[in-house]
N, CA, C and O atoms as a GROMACS GRO file, in nm:
protein
  464
    1MET      N    1  -0.710   1.241   0.097
    1MET     CA    2  -0.770   1.184  -0.021
    1MET      C    3  -0.702   1.194  -0.150
    1MET      O    4  -0.649   1.301  -0.180
    2PRO      N    5  -0.700   1.092  -0.232
    2PRO     CA    6  -0.625   1.085  -0.357
    2PRO      C    7  -0.682   1.180  -0.447
    2PRO      O    8  -0.800   1.215  -0.445
    3HIS      N    9  -0.583   1.226  -0.537
    3HIS     CA   10  -0.637   1.276  -0.645
    3HIS      C   11  -0.616   1.233  -0.770
    3HIS      O   12  -0.528   1.150  -0.796
    4CYS      N   13  -0.702   1.289  -0.865
    4CYS     CA   14  -0.717   1.214  -0.998
    4CYS      C   15  -0.567   1.270  -1.102
    4CYS      O   16  -0.530   1.386  -1.116
    5ARG      N   17  -0.506   1.153  -1.161
    5ARG     CA   18  -0.422   1.181  -1.222
    5ARG      C   19  -0.439   1.273  -1.341
    5ARG      O   20  -0.364   1.370  -1.356
    6THR      N   21  -0.532   1.245  -1.420
    6THR     CA   22  -0.590   1.327  -1.537
    6THR      C   23  -0.623   1.472  -1.503
    6THR      O   24  -0.578   1.558  -1.580
    7CYS      N   25  -0.674   1.499  -1.430
    7CYS     CA   26  -0.763   1.637  -1.425
    7CYS      C   27  -0.701   1.700  -1.276
    7CYS      O   28  -0.695   1.823  -1.265
    8GLY      N   29  -0.660   1.622  -1.174
    8GLY     CA   30  -0.618   1.668  -1.052
    8GLY      C   31  -0.725   1.690  -0.943
    8GLY      O   32  -0.700   1.730  -0.829
    9GLU      N   33  -0.850   1.659  -0.992
    9GLU     CA   34  -0.950   1.662  -0.883
    9GLU      C   35  -0.954   1.561  -0.801
    9GLU      O   36  -0.906   1.452  -0.835
   10ARG      N   37  -1.006   1.578  -0.693
   10ARG     CA   38  -1.016   1.513  -0.536
   10ARG      C   39  -1.092   1.395  -0.587
   10ARG      O   40  -1.194   1.417  -0.652
   11LEU      N   41  -1.056   1.278  -0.565
   11LEU     CA   42  -1.146   1.161  -0.588
   11LEU      C   43  -1.211   1.129  -0.478
   11LEU      O   44  -1.156   1.143  -0.368
   12TYR      N   45  -1.351   1.076  -0.493
   12TYR     CA   46  -1.431   1.060  -0.390
   12TYR      C   47  -1.457   0.884  -0.412
   12TYR      O   48  -1.470   0.817  -0.514
   13ARG      N   49  -1.457   0.840  -0.242
   13ARG     CA   50  -1.508   0.673  -0.250
   13ARG      C   51  -1.632   0.673  -0.314
   13ARG      O   52  -1.711   0.767  -0.316
   14VAL      N   53  -1.649   0.531  -0.382
   14VAL     CA   54  -1.773   0.493  -0.427
   14VAL      C   55  -1.782   0.342  -0.356
   14VAL      O   56  -1.685   0.285  -0.307
   15HIS      N   57  -1.907   0.293  -0.359
   15HIS     CA   58  -1.942   0.178  -0.279
   15HIS      C   59  -1.883   0.050  -0.344
   15HIS      O   60  -1.874   0.053  -0.467
   16ARG      N   61  -1.847  -0.047  -0.288
   16ARG     CA   62  -1.800  -0.167  -0.358
   16ARG      C   63  -1.908  -0.270  -0.348
   16ARG      O   64  -1.988  -0.260  -0.255
   17THR      N   65  -1.917  -0.354  -0.423
   17THR     CA   66  -1.975  -0.441  -0.448
   17THR      C   67  -1.926  -0.575  -0.339
   17THR      O   68  -1.819  -0.584  -0.279
   18PHE      N   69  -2.030  -0.662  -0.338
   18PHE     CA   70  -1.956  -0.799  -0.215
   18PHE      C   71  -1.838  -0.849  -0.266
   18PHE      O   72  -1.735  -0.862  -0.201
   19VAL      N   73  -1.853  -0.880  -0.392
   19VAL     CA   74  -1.720  -0.933  -0.452
   19VAL      C   75  -1.578  -0.835  -0.445
   19VAL      O   76  -1.464  -0.865  -0.411
   20GLU      N   77  -1.636  -0.712  -0.491
   20GLU     CA   78  -1.506  -0.617  -0.500
   20GLU      C   79  -1.440  -0.619  -0.367
   20GLU      O   80  -1.318  -0.607  -0.350
   21ARG      N   81  -1.542  -0.639  -0.260
   21ARG     CA   82  -1.466  -0.639  -0.119
   21ARG      C   83  -1.351  -0.732  -0.074
   21ARG      O   84  -1.275  -0.712   0.021
   22PHE      N   85  -1.351  -0.828  -0.153
   22PHE     CA   86  -1.239  -0.918  -0.154
   22PHE      C   87  -1.132  -0.892  -0.205
   22PHE      O   88  -1.033  -0.953  -0.165
   23PHE      N   89  -1.119  -0.789  -0.313
   23PHE     CA   90  -1.015  -0.786  -0.388
   23PHE      C   91  -0.967  -0.632  -0.384
   23PHE      O   92  -0.849  -0.605  -0.407
   24TYR      N   93  -1.055  -0.539  -0.354
   24TYR     CA   94  -1.009  -0.393  -0.332
   24TYR      C   95  -1.043  -0.353  -0.192
   24TYR      O   96  -1.143  -0.390  -0.129
   25MET      N   97  -0.942  -0.269  -0.148
   25MET     CA   98  -0.940  -0.186   0.001
   25MET      C   99  -1.017  -0.076  -0.026
   25MET      O  100  -1.088  -0.033   0.064
   26GLY      N  101  -1.016  -0.020  -0.139
   26GLY     CA  102  -1.112   0.101  -0.181
   26GLY      C  103  -1.115   0.131  -0.322
   26GLY      O  104  -1.025   0.095  -0.397
   27ILE      N  105  -1.234   0.207  -0.367
   27ILE     CA  106  -1.236   0.246  -0.504
   27ILE      C  107  -1.278   0.378  -0.494
   27ILE      O  108  -1.369   0.405  -0.416
   28PHE      N  109  -1.219   0.474  -0.568
   28PHE     CA  110  -1.234   0.593  -0.601
   28PHE      C  111  -1.288   0.642  -0.710
   28PHE      O  112  -1.275   0.552  -0.793
   29LYS      N  113  -1.341   0.731  -0.759
   29LYS     CA  114  -1.409   0.794  -0.881
   29LYS      C  115  -1.414   0.946  -0.871
   29LYS      O  116  -1.474   1.012  -0.787
   30CYS      N  117  -1.332   0.992  -0.983
   30CYS     CA  118  -1.317   1.143  -1.019
   30CYS      C  119  -1.469   1.200  -1.071
   30CYS      O  120  -1.528   1.152  -1.168
   31PRO      N  121  -1.514   1.302  -0.995
   31PRO     CA  122  -1.648   1.352  -1.025
   31PRO      C  123  -1.657   1.428  -1.153
   31PRO      O  124  -1.762   1.447  -1.214
   32GLN      N  125  -1.520   1.477  -1.196
   32GLN     CA  126  -1.516   1.532  -1.323
   32GLN      C  127  -1.488   1.449  -1.471
   32GLN      O  128  -1.551   1.469  -1.574
   33CYS      N  129  -1.401   1.372  -1.457
   33CYS     CA  130  -1.354   1.311  -1.572
   33CYS      C  131  -1.411   1.136  -1.542
   33CYS      O  132  -1.403   1.057  -1.636
   34LYS      N  133  -1.447   1.106  -1.456
   34LYS     CA  134  -1.505   0.975  -1.450
   34LYS      C  135  -1.408   0.878  -1.447
   34LYS      O  136  -1.440   0.761  -1.468
   35GLU      N  137  -1.291   0.910  -1.424
   35GLU     CA  138  -1.180   0.812  -1.390
   35GLU      C  139  -1.174   0.717  -1.262
   35GLU      O  140  -1.168   0.766  -1.150
   36VAL      N  141  -1.174   0.607  -1.280
   36VAL     CA  142  -1.193   0.501  -1.150
   36VAL      C  143  -1.059   0.450  -1.112
   36VAL      O  144  -0.999   0.391  -1.202
   37LYS      N  145  -0.990   0.465  -0.978
   37LYS     CA  146  -0.892   0.429  -0.915
   37LYS      C  147  -0.907   0.333  -0.824
   37LYS      O  148  -0.958   0.372  -0.720
   38ARG      N  149  -0.874   0.199  -0.831
   38ARG     CA  150  -0.896   0.083  -0.746
   38ARG      C  151  -0.773   0.059  -0.665
   38ARG      O  152  -0.664   0.075  -0.720
   39ILE      N  153  -0.778   0.023  -0.547
   39ILE     CA  154  -0.684   0.008  -0.463
   39ILE      C  155  -0.657  -0.119  -0.407
   39ILE      O  156  -0.707  -0.134  -0.296
   40ALA      N  157  -0.580  -0.237  -0.459
   40ALA     CA  158  -0.584  -0.382  -0.418
   40ALA      C  159  -0.545  -0.386  -0.302
   40ALA      O  160  -0.480  -0.298  -0.246
   41ARG      N  161  -0.591  -0.515  -0.243
   41ARG     CA  162  -0.542  -0.559  -0.110
   41ARG      C  163  -0.430  -0.647  -0.112
   41ARG      O  164  -0.428  -0.727  -0.205
   42ARG      N  165  -0.348  -0.651  -0.040
   42ARG     CA  166  -0.217  -0.700  -0.037
   42ARG      C  167  -0.221  -0.831  -0.061
   42ARG      O  168  -0.115  -0.870  -0.109
   43TYR      N  169  -0.315  -0.928  -0.045
   43TYR     CA  170  -0.267  -1.080  -0.073
   43TYR      C  171  -0.293  -1.105  -0.252
   43TYR      O  172  -0.257  -1.210  -0.304
   44THR      N  173  -0.360  -0.988  -0.336
   44THR     CA  174  -0.356  -1.004  -0.459
   44THR      C  175  -0.226  -1.006  -0.537
   44THR      O  176  -0.203  -1.058  -0.646
   45TYR      N  177  -0.137  -0.929  -0.446
   45TYR     CA  178  -0.020  -0.926  -0.526
   45TYR      C  179   0.066  -1.065  -0.558
   45TYR      O  180   0.154  -1.089  -0.640
   46TYR      N  181   0.011  -1.135  -0.471
   46TYR     CA  182   0.051  -1.289  -0.495
   46TYR      C  183   0.005  -1.363  -0.622
   46TYR      O  184   0.071  -1.458  -0.667
   47LEU      N  185  -0.115  -1.316  -0.684
   47LEU     CA  186  -0.196  -1.372  -0.751
   47LEU      C  187  -0.177  -1.347  -0.916
   47LEU      O  188  -0.237  -1.412  -1.002
   48GLY      N  189  -0.076  -1.235  -0.942
   48GLY     CA  190  -0.056  -1.211  -1.068
   48GLY      C  191   0.061  -1.322  -1.144
   48GLY      O  192   0.099  -1.427  -1.092
   49GLU      N  193   0.096  -1.280  -1.254
   49GLU     CA  194   0.199  -1.374  -1.328
   49GLU      C  195   0.349  -1.315  -1.297
   49GLU      O  196   0.452  -1.377  -1.322
   50HIS      N  197   0.342  -1.200  -1.246
   50HIS     CA  198   0.472  -1.118  -1.264
   50HIS      C  199   0.501  -1.116  -1.116
   50HIS      O  200   0.402  -1.129  -1.044
   51CYS      N  201   0.602  -1.106  -1.065
   51CYS     CA  202   0.687  -1.068  -0.922
   51CYS      C  203   0.635  -0.931  -0.905
   51CYS      O  204   0.643  -0.844  -0.991
   52ARG      N  205   0.572  -0.916  -0.768
   52ARG     CA  206   0.560  -0.770  -0.692
   52ARG      C  207   0.574  -0.766  -0.558
   52ARG      O  208   0.542  -0.862  -0.488
   53CYS      N  209   0.619  -0.667  -0.514
   53CYS     CA  210   0.676  -0.620  -0.385
   53CYS      C  211   0.532  -0.686  -0.326
   53CYS      O  212   0.429  -0.685  -0.393
   54PRO      N  213   0.542  -0.742  -0.191
   54PRO     CA  214   0.436  -0.797  -0.125
   54PRO      C  215   0.386  -0.680  -0.043
   54PRO      O  216   0.269  -0.681  -0.006
   55LEU      N  217   0.480  -0.562  -0.006
   55LEU     CA  218   0.432  -0.459   0.083
   55LEU      C  219   0.366  -0.321  -0.010
   55LEU      O  220   0.256  -0.268   0.009
   56CYS      N  221   0.451  -0.292  -0.094
   56CYS     CA  222   0.394  -0.175  -0.192
   56CYS      C  223   0.308  -0.208  -0.315
   56CYS      O  224   0.217  -0.134  -0.354
   57GLY      N  225   0.345  -0.336  -0.382
   57GLY     CA  226   0.306  -0.380  -0.502
   57GLY      C  227   0.360  -0.340  -0.615
   57GLY      O  228   0.297  -0.350  -0.720
   58THR      N  229   0.484  -0.290  -0.610
   58THR     CA  230   0.560  -0.242  -0.767
   58THR      C  231   0.610  -0.350  -0.810
   58THR      O  232   0.645  -0.448  -0.744
   59HIS      N  233   0.615  -0.332  -0.932
   59HIS     CA  234   0.685  -0.418  -1.027
   59HIS      C  235   0.849  -0.383  -1.020
   59HIS      O  236   0.928  -0.475  -1.043
   60ARG      N  237   0.893  -0.264  -0.989
   60ARG     CA  238   1.030  -0.225  -0.990
   60ARG      C  239   1.106  -0.273  -0.882
   60ARG      O  240   1.125  -0.218  -0.773
   61LEU      N  241   1.151  -0.394  -0.929
   61LEU     CA  242   1.235  -0.482  -0.829
   61LEU      C  243   1.375  -0.526  -0.893
   61LEU      O  244   1.406  -0.518  -1.012
   62ARG      N  245   1.447  -0.570  -0.798
   62ARG     CA  246   1.591  -0.608  -0.850
   62ARG      C  247   1.600  -0.765  -0.783
   62ARG      O  248   1.562  -0.802  -0.672
   63ALA      N  249   1.667  -0.845  -0.896
   63ALA     CA  250   1.710  -0.981  -0.841
   63ALA      C  251   1.825  -0.965  -0.770
   63ALA      O  252   1.898  -0.873  -0.805
   64LEU      N  253   1.865  -1.054  -0.652
   64LEU     CA  254   1.986  -1.060  -0.564
   64LEU      C  255   2.037  -1.199  -0.588
   64LEU      O  256   1.955  -1.291  -0.584
   65ALA      N  257   2.167  -1.227  -0.614
   65ALA     CA  258   2.235  -1.307  -0.620
   65ALA      C  259   2.233  -1.388  -0.462
   65ALA      O  260   2.197  -1.505  -0.457
   66GLU      N  261   2.263  -1.337  -0.376
   66GLU     CA  262   2.256  -1.370  -0.225
   66GLU      C  263   2.199  -1.276  -0.116
   66GLU      O  264   2.199  -1.153  -0.129
   67LYS      N  265   2.159  -1.330  -0.027
   67LYS     CA  266   2.089  -1.244   0.058
   67LYS      C  267   2.168  -1.138   0.129
   67LYS      O  268   2.273  -1.163   0.188
   68ASP      N  269   2.114  -1.014   0.122
   68ASP     CA  270   2.180  -0.882   0.180
   68ASP      C  271   2.149  -0.891   0.319
   68ASP      O  272   2.042  -0.925   0.369
   69HIS      N  273   2.280  -0.847   0.388
   69HIS     CA  274   2.241  -0.857   0.542
   69HIS      C  275   2.220  -0.716   0.605
   69HIS      O  276   2.214  -0.697   0.727
   70ILE      N  277   2.209  -0.619   0.507
   70ILE     CA  278   2.184  -0.461   0.557
   70ILE      C  279   2.010  -0.444   0.566
   70ILE      O  280   1.959  -0.397   0.668
   71ASP      N  281   1.930  -0.484   0.456
   71ASP     CA  282   1.802  -0.455   0.451
   71ASP      C  283   1.725  -0.580   0.501
   71ASP      O  284   1.770  -0.692   0.475
   72ARG      N  285   1.601  -0.564   0.576
   72ARG     CA  286   1.548  -0.665   0.618
   72ARG      C  287   1.499  -0.796   0.545
   72ARG      O  288   1.483  -0.778   0.424
   73MET      N  289   1.478  -0.893   0.581
   73MET     CA  290   1.393  -1.008   0.506
   73MET      C  291   1.256  -1.023   0.542
   73MET      O  292   1.231  -1.042   0.661
   74LEU      N  293   1.159  -1.017   0.458
   74LEU     CA  294   1.017  -1.031   0.498
   74LEU      C  295   1.009  -1.185   0.581
   74LEU      O  296   1.086  -1.277   0.556
   75ARG      N  297   0.927  -1.188   0.658
   75ARG     CA  298   0.903  -1.299   0.734
   75ARG      C  299   0.736  -1.319   0.755
   75ARG      O  300   0.661  -1.290   0.848
   76THR      N  301   0.712  -1.388   0.609
   76THR     CA  302   0.564  -1.423   0.622
   76THR      C  303   0.555  -1.573   0.581
   76THR      O  304   0.652  -1.642   0.548
   77PRO      N  305   0.440  -1.611   0.587
   77PRO     CA  306   0.442  -1.786   0.546
   77PRO      C  307   0.482  -1.782   0.422
   77PRO      O  308   0.580  -1.844   0.379
   78MET      N  309   0.391  -1.694   0.340
   78MET     CA  310   0.416  -1.712   0.173
   78MET      C  311   0.580  -1.689   0.148
   78MET      O  312   0.633  -1.745   0.053
   79ASN      N  313   0.634  -1.629   0.211
   79ASN     CA  314   0.795  -1.573   0.189
   79ASN      C  315   0.861  -1.743   0.219
   79ASN      O  316   0.940  -1.802   0.146
   80THR      N  317   0.820  -1.778   0.309
   80THR     CA  318   0.896  -1.923   0.352
   80THR      C  319   0.859  -2.003   0.242
   80THR      O  320   0.942  -2.056   0.168
   81TRP      N  321   0.730  -2.015   0.228
   81TRP     CA  322   0.694  -2.111   0.116
   81TRP      C  323   0.754  -2.097  -0.005
   81TRP      O  324   0.799  -2.201  -0.053
   82ASN      N  325   0.769  -1.980  -0.078
   82ASN     CA  326   0.837  -1.944  -0.166
   82ASN      C  327   0.994  -1.993  -0.153
   82ASN      O  328   1.056  -2.051  -0.242
   83ARG      N  329   1.030  -1.968  -0.059
   83ARG     CA  330   1.202  -1.989  -0.043
   83ARG      C  331   1.227  -2.151  -0.037
   83ARG      O  332   1.334  -2.202  -0.071
   84MET      N  333   1.120  -2.223   0.008
   84MET     CA  334   1.137  -2.362   0.010
   84MET      C  335   1.121  -2.445  -0.129
   84MET      O  336   1.168  -2.553  -0.163
   85ARG      N  337   1.054  -2.370  -0.184
   85ARG     CA  338   1.010  -2.400  -0.344
   85ARG      C  339   1.124  -2.385  -0.453
   85ARG      O  340   1.121  -2.426  -0.569
   86GLY      N  341   1.228  -2.313  -0.386
   86GLY     CA  342   1.323  -2.277  -0.468
   86GLY      C  343   1.299  -2.134  -0.549
   86GLY      O  344   1.338  -2.117  -0.664
   87GLY      N  345   1.238  -2.048  -0.482
   87GLY     CA  346   1.223  -1.915  -0.532
   87GLY      C  347   1.343  -1.810  -0.538
   87GLY      O  348   1.424  -1.806  -0.446
   88GLN      N  349   1.352  -1.737  -0.633
   88GLN     CA  350   1.452  -1.629  -0.655
   88GLN      C  351   1.472  -1.509  -0.517
   88GLN      O  352   1.371  -1.487  -0.450
   89ILE      N  353   1.550  -1.465  -0.494
   89ILE     CA  354   1.542  -1.368  -0.366
   89ILE      C  355   1.557  -1.242  -0.448
   89ILE      O  356   1.644  -1.235  -0.536
   90TYR      N  357   1.476  -1.141  -0.421
   90TYR     CA  358   1.428  -1.007  -0.466
   90TYR      C  359   1.436  -0.887  -0.375
   90TYR      O  360   1.424  -0.901  -0.254
   91HIS      N  361   1.453  -0.786  -0.425
   91HIS     CA  362   1.478  -0.657  -0.340
   91HIS      C  363   1.396  -0.541  -0.381
   91HIS      O  364   1.416  -0.507  -0.497
   92CYS      N  365   1.307  -0.470  -0.314
   92CYS     CA  366   1.214  -0.358  -0.353
   92CYS      C  367   1.308  -0.249  -0.299
   92CYS      O  368   1.357  -0.249  -0.186
   93ARG      N  369   1.327  -0.157  -0.396
   93ARG     CA  370   1.401  -0.019  -0.361
   93ARG      C  371   1.329   0.074  -0.297
   93ARG      O  372   1.389   0.168  -0.243
   94TYR      N  373   1.192   0.066  -0.290
   94TYR     CA  374   1.120   0.160  -0.204
   94TYR      C  375   1.090   0.129  -0.053
   94TYR      O  376   1.110   0.212   0.036
   95CYS      N  377   1.035  -0.015  -0.030
   95CYS     CA  378   1.041  -0.070   0.073
   95CYS      C  379   1.173  -0.105   0.162
   95CYS      O  380   1.178  -0.112   0.285
   96ARG      N  381   1.260  -0.121   0.086
   96ARG     CA  382   1.391  -0.186   0.148
   96ARG      C  383   1.372  -0.325   0.206
   96ARG      O  384   1.439  -0.352   0.306
   97VAL      N  385   1.300  -0.403   0.162
   97VAL     CA  386   1.286  -0.525   0.207
   97VAL      C  387   1.325  -0.646   0.079
   97VAL      O  388   1.335  -0.626  -0.042
   98GLN      N  389   1.340  -0.753   0.143
   98GLN     CA  390   1.398  -0.881   0.053
   98GLN      C  391   1.300  -0.995   0.091
   98GLN      O  392   1.265  -1.025   0.205
   99PHE      N  393   1.257  -1.062  -0.041
   99PHE     CA  394   1.169  -1.153  -0.018
   99PHE      C  395   1.186  -1.264  -0.137
   99PHE      O  396   1.258  -1.239  -0.234
  100TYR      N  397   1.122  -1.380  -0.124
  100TYR     CA  398   1.133  -1.481  -0.220
  100TYR      C  399   1.023  -1.477  -0.294
  100TYR      O  400   0.912  -1.456  -0.245
  101ASP      N  401   1.049  -1.501  -0.439
  101ASP     CA  402   0.904  -1.550  -0.515
  101ASP      C  403   0.958  -1.633  -0.629
  101ASP      O  404   1.074  -1.614  -0.665
  102ARG      N  405   0.884  -1.724  -0.687
  102ARG     CA  406   0.904  -1.800  -0.803
  102ARG      C  407   0.866  -1.737  -0.950
  102ARG      O  408   0.892  -1.787  -1.059
  103ARG      N  409   0.803  -1.626  -0.925
  103ARG     CA  410   0.756  -1.564  -1.041
  103ARG      C  411   0.857  -1.469  -1.135
  103ARG      O  412   0.941  -1.410  -1.068
  104PRO      N  413   0.861  -1.448  -1.256
  104PRO     CA  414   0.971  -1.386  -1.330
  104PRO      C  415   0.946  -1.205  -1.290
  104PRO      O  416   0.844  -1.150  -1.250
  105LEU      N  417   1.045  -1.161  -1.312
  105LEU     CA  418   1.023  -1.015  -1.307
  105LEU      C  419   0.944  -0.965  -1.418
  105LEU      O  420   0.950  -1.038  -1.517
  106ALA      N  421   0.857  -0.844  -1.432
  106ALA     CA  422   0.804  -0.788  -1.529
  106ALA      C  423   0.868  -0.743  -1.636
  106ALA      O  424   0.811  -0.738  -1.744
  107GLU      N  425   0.988  -0.707  -1.621
  107GLU     CA  426   1.104  -0.643  -1.713
  107GLU      C  427   1.148  -0.759  -1.764
  107GLU      O  428   1.180  -0.742  -1.881
  108GLU      N  429   1.164  -0.868  -1.728
  108GLU     CA  430   1.251  -0.966  -1.793
  108GLU      C  431   1.157  -1.047  -1.878
  108GLU      O  432   1.203  -1.116  -1.968
  109THR      N  433   1.029  -1.040  -1.854
  109THR     CA  434   0.925  -1.106  -1.927
  109THR      C  435   0.907  -1.015  -2.063
  109THR      O  436   0.909  -1.068  -2.174
  110SER      N  437   0.891  -0.882  -2.048
  110SER     CA  438   0.866  -0.792  -2.161
  110SER      C  439   0.996  -0.795  -2.232
  110SER      O  440   0.984  -0.819  -2.352
  111ALA      N  441   1.113  -0.779  -2.193
  111ALA     CA  442   1.225  -0.784  -2.274
  111ALA      C  443   1.223  -0.902  -2.354
  111ALA      O  444   1.243  -0.885  -2.474
  112SER      N  445   1.201  -1.031  -2.306
  112SER     CA  446   1.221  -1.125  -2.366
  112SER      C  447   1.095  -1.156  -2.495
  112SER      O  448   1.120  -1.219  -2.598
  113ARG      N  449   0.981  -1.106  -2.466
  113ARG     CA  450   0.874  -1.063  -2.581
  113ARG      C  451   0.940  -0.996  -2.697
  113ARG      O  452   0.944  -1.034  -2.814
  114MET      N  453   0.997  -0.872  -2.633
  114MET     CA  454   1.034  -0.796  -2.738
  114MET      C  455   1.146  -0.839  -2.840
  114MET      O  456   1.147  -0.809  -2.959
  115ALA      N  457   1.257  -0.929  -2.761
  115ALA     CA  458   1.376  -1.014  -2.840
  115ALA      C  459   1.316  -1.085  -2.907
  115ALA      O  460   1.362  -1.070  -3.020
  116GLY      N  461   1.212  -1.181  -2.911
  116GLY     CA  462   1.177  -1.305  -2.964
  116GLY      C  463   1.031  -1.273  -3.049
  116GLY      O  464   0.974  -1.365  -3.108
   0.00000   0.00000   0.00000
């Protein structure tokens, strides 16, 4: 069971509504501080405005100039679709997986907002 980031208490699973079942695998709530933690489904990683790892969902990615032959390439229909549409190749440092995506990195977008 996951634990609360704020107080360290054990989180308990709460019931999801019909709509929440489509977007979240689980919703947990802390009994002490009432903090709620939502665990998203993997397909929701493709719906945001920034590039995310399709496996773990992290934003901490790096862009590659060319395909790396050591780490594996993700083989999904969405990855093939993004590659055919001219997407950039990215690498997740946690999953050690490469994939294509057309969206920008979260760090690039926040850096351009800070500069301009």
